[in-house]
C-alpha positions as CSV (number, residue, x, y, z in Angstrom):
1,X,0.0,0.0,0.0
2,X,1.4,3.3,-1.1
3,X,0.7,6.7,0.7
4,X,-0.6,9.6,-1.3
5,X,0.6,13.1,-0.2
6,X,3.7,14.8,1.2
7,X,5.4,14.5,4.6
8,X,5.7,17.5,6.9
9,X,9.4,17.7,6.3
10,X,9.0,17.8,2.5
11,X,6.4,20.6,2.8
12,X,8.7,22.6,5.1
13,X,11.7,22.2,2.7
14,X,9.6,23.5,-0.2
15,X,8.3,26.5,1.9
16,X,11.9,27.4,2.9
17,X,13.1,27.2,-0.7
18,X,10.2,29.5,-1.9
19,X,11.0,31.9,0.9
20,X,14.7,32.2,-0.1
21,X,13.8,32.7,-3.8
22,X,11.2,35.3,-2.9
23,X,13.6,37.3,-0.6
24,X,16.4,37.2,-3.3
25,X,14.0,38.4,-6.0
26,X,12.6,41.1,-3.8
27,X,16.0,42.5,-2.8
28,X,17.1,42.6,-6.5
29,X,13.9,44.6,-7.4
30,X,14.5,47.2,-4.6
31,X,18.2,47.8,-5.2
32,X,17.9,50.2,-8.1
33,X,15.3,52.3,-6.3
34,X,17.6,52.9,-3.4
35,X,20.5,53.7,-5.7
36,X,18.5,56.3,-7.5
37,X,17.6,58.1,-4.2
38,X,21.2,58.4,-2.9
39,X,22.5,60.7,-5.7
40,X,20.9,64.1,-5.8
41,X,21.8,66.8,-8.3
42,X,20.7,70.4,-8.7
43,X,18.1,69.2,-11.2
44,X,16.5,66.6,-8.9
45,X,17.1,68.4,-5.5
46,X,13.4,69.2,-4.8
47,X,12.3,65.6,-5.5
48,X,15.2,64.2,-3.6
49,X,14.4,66.2,-0.5
50,X,10.6,65.4,-0.9
51,X,11.5,61.7,-0.6
52,X,12.6,62.4,3.0
53,X,9.4,64.3,3.9
54,X,7.3,61.6,5.7
55,X,5.6,63.5,8.5
56,X,8.0,66.5,8.6
57,X,7.1,70.1,8.1
58,X,10.4,70.9,6.4
59,X,13.4,69.0,4.9
60,X,16.7,70.8,4.4
61,X,20.0,69.9,2.6
62,X,22.8,71.7,4.4
63,X,26.4,71.6,3.3
64,X,29.0,73.2,5.7
65,X,32.2,72.5,3.8
66,X,31.0,71.7,0.2
67,X,32.3,68.2,0.6
68,X,29.9,66.7,3.1
69,X,26.2,67.4,3.2
70,X,23.4,66.4,5.6
71,X,19.7,66.0,5.2
72,X,17.7,67.4,8.1
73,X,14.0,66.6,8.8
74,X,12.6,69.4,11.0
75,X,16.2,70.3,12.1
76,X,17.0,66.7,13.0
77,X,19.9,65.1,11.0
78,X,18.6,62.0,9.2
79,X,21.1,61.3,6.4
80,X,24.5,62.1,5.1
81,X,24.9,62.9,1.4
82,X,28.1,63.1,-0.6
83,X,28.4,66.6,-2.1
84,X,27.6,67.0,-5.8
85,X,29.2,70.5,-6.2
86,X,32.2,72.5,-5.1
87,X,32.8,76.0,-3.6
88,X,32.1,77.8,-6.9
89,X,28.3,77.4,-6.3
90,X,26.5,80.7,-6.0
91,X,23.0,81.4,-4.7
92,X,20.7,84.3,-5.6
93,X,17.3,85.7,-5.0
94,X,15.3,87.7,-7.5
95,X,13.8,91.0,-6.6
96,X,11.3,92.8,-8.8
97,X,13.0,96.2,-8.4
98,X,16.6,95.2,-8.0
99,X,17.0,92.0,-10.1
100,X,19.3,89.3,-8.8
101,X,20.7,89.6,-5.3
102,X,23.6,87.4,-4.3
103,X,23.0,85.6,-1.0
104,X,25.6,85.7,1.7
105,X,26.7,82.2,2.6
106,X,26.6,81.1,6.2
107,X,27.2,77.6,5.0
108,X,28.5,76.4,1.6
109,X,24.9,75.5,0.5
110,X,21.5,75.2,2.0
111,X,18.1,74.4,0.4
112,X,14.8,73.6,2.1
113,X,11.5,72.1,0.9
114,X,8.3,72.4,2.9
115,X,5.5,69.9,3.3
116,X,3.6,71.3,0.3
117,X,6.7,70.8,-2.0
118,X,7.6,74.5,-2.1
119,X,11.3,75.1,-2.0
120,X,13.4,78.1,-1.1
121,X,12.8,80.9,-3.6
122,X,16.4,81.0,-4.9
123,X,18.3,80.2,-8.0
124,X,21.7,78.6,-8.1
125,X,24.6,79.3,-10.5
126,X,26.9,76.4,-10.9
127,X,29.3,75.6,-13.8
128,X,27.7,78.0,-16.2
129,X,24.1,76.7,-15.6
130,X,21.5,78.5,-13.6
131,X,18.9,76.3,-11.7
132,X,15.7,78.2,-11.0
133,X,13.8,77.0,-7.9
134,X,11.4,80.0,-7.7
135,X,8.5,78.2,-9.4
136,X,6.1,76.7,-6.8
137,X,4.6,73.8,-8.6
138,X,6.8,73.3,-11.7
139,X,10.1,71.4,-11.9
140,X,13.4,73.2,-11.8
141,X,14.0,75.4,-14.8
142,X,17.6,75.4,-16.1
143,X,19.0,78.4,-17.9
144,X,22.4,78.8,-19.7
145,X,23.2,82.1,-18.1
146,X,22.1,84.7,-15.5
147,X,21.2,87.0,-18.4
148,X,18.8,84.4,-19.8
149,X,17.2,84.0,-16.4
150,X,16.9,87.8,-15.9
151,X,15.2,88.2,-19.3
152,X,12.8,85.3,-18.5
153,X,11.9,86.9,-15.2
154,X,11.4,90.3,-16.8
155,X,9.2,88.8,-19.5
156,X,7.1,87.1,-16.8
157,X,6.7,90.3,-14.9
158,X,5.6,92.2,-18.1
159,X,3.0,89.5,-18.8
160,X,1.6,89.9,-15.2
161,X,1.4,93.7,-15.5
């Protein structure tokens, strides 16, 4: 007489094998996602900081020495980020009457995004490109020069008036 079915040991072995295969497949699928998050750039900075938002009111990237940067969630350090720029980075604000105003640097670089996705109202000059963060709901606009940014701002102001 022959038994039909599997023993408990055979079932447990199959379950363990399925679990190992599942965990290996899952770790391979998640690896690229983590790699993409760890390397911010001026173009992706708002999105990068928004990925740290969770329940915070504000997320900030602060770089003291232009080599080592930290992400702060509501002024609590949550991550270290390798710098993606050097000391030649310049930050500006745009004023309707004056034009561009260079910001005095307390640290090498600092940029914040609030819970609504609104970033600091600045633009950044780095290696000949100007990254405009002044738009609330649009992605970062990249210009080839400060003159190009100024003409775009003046054109926008003339449309509004």
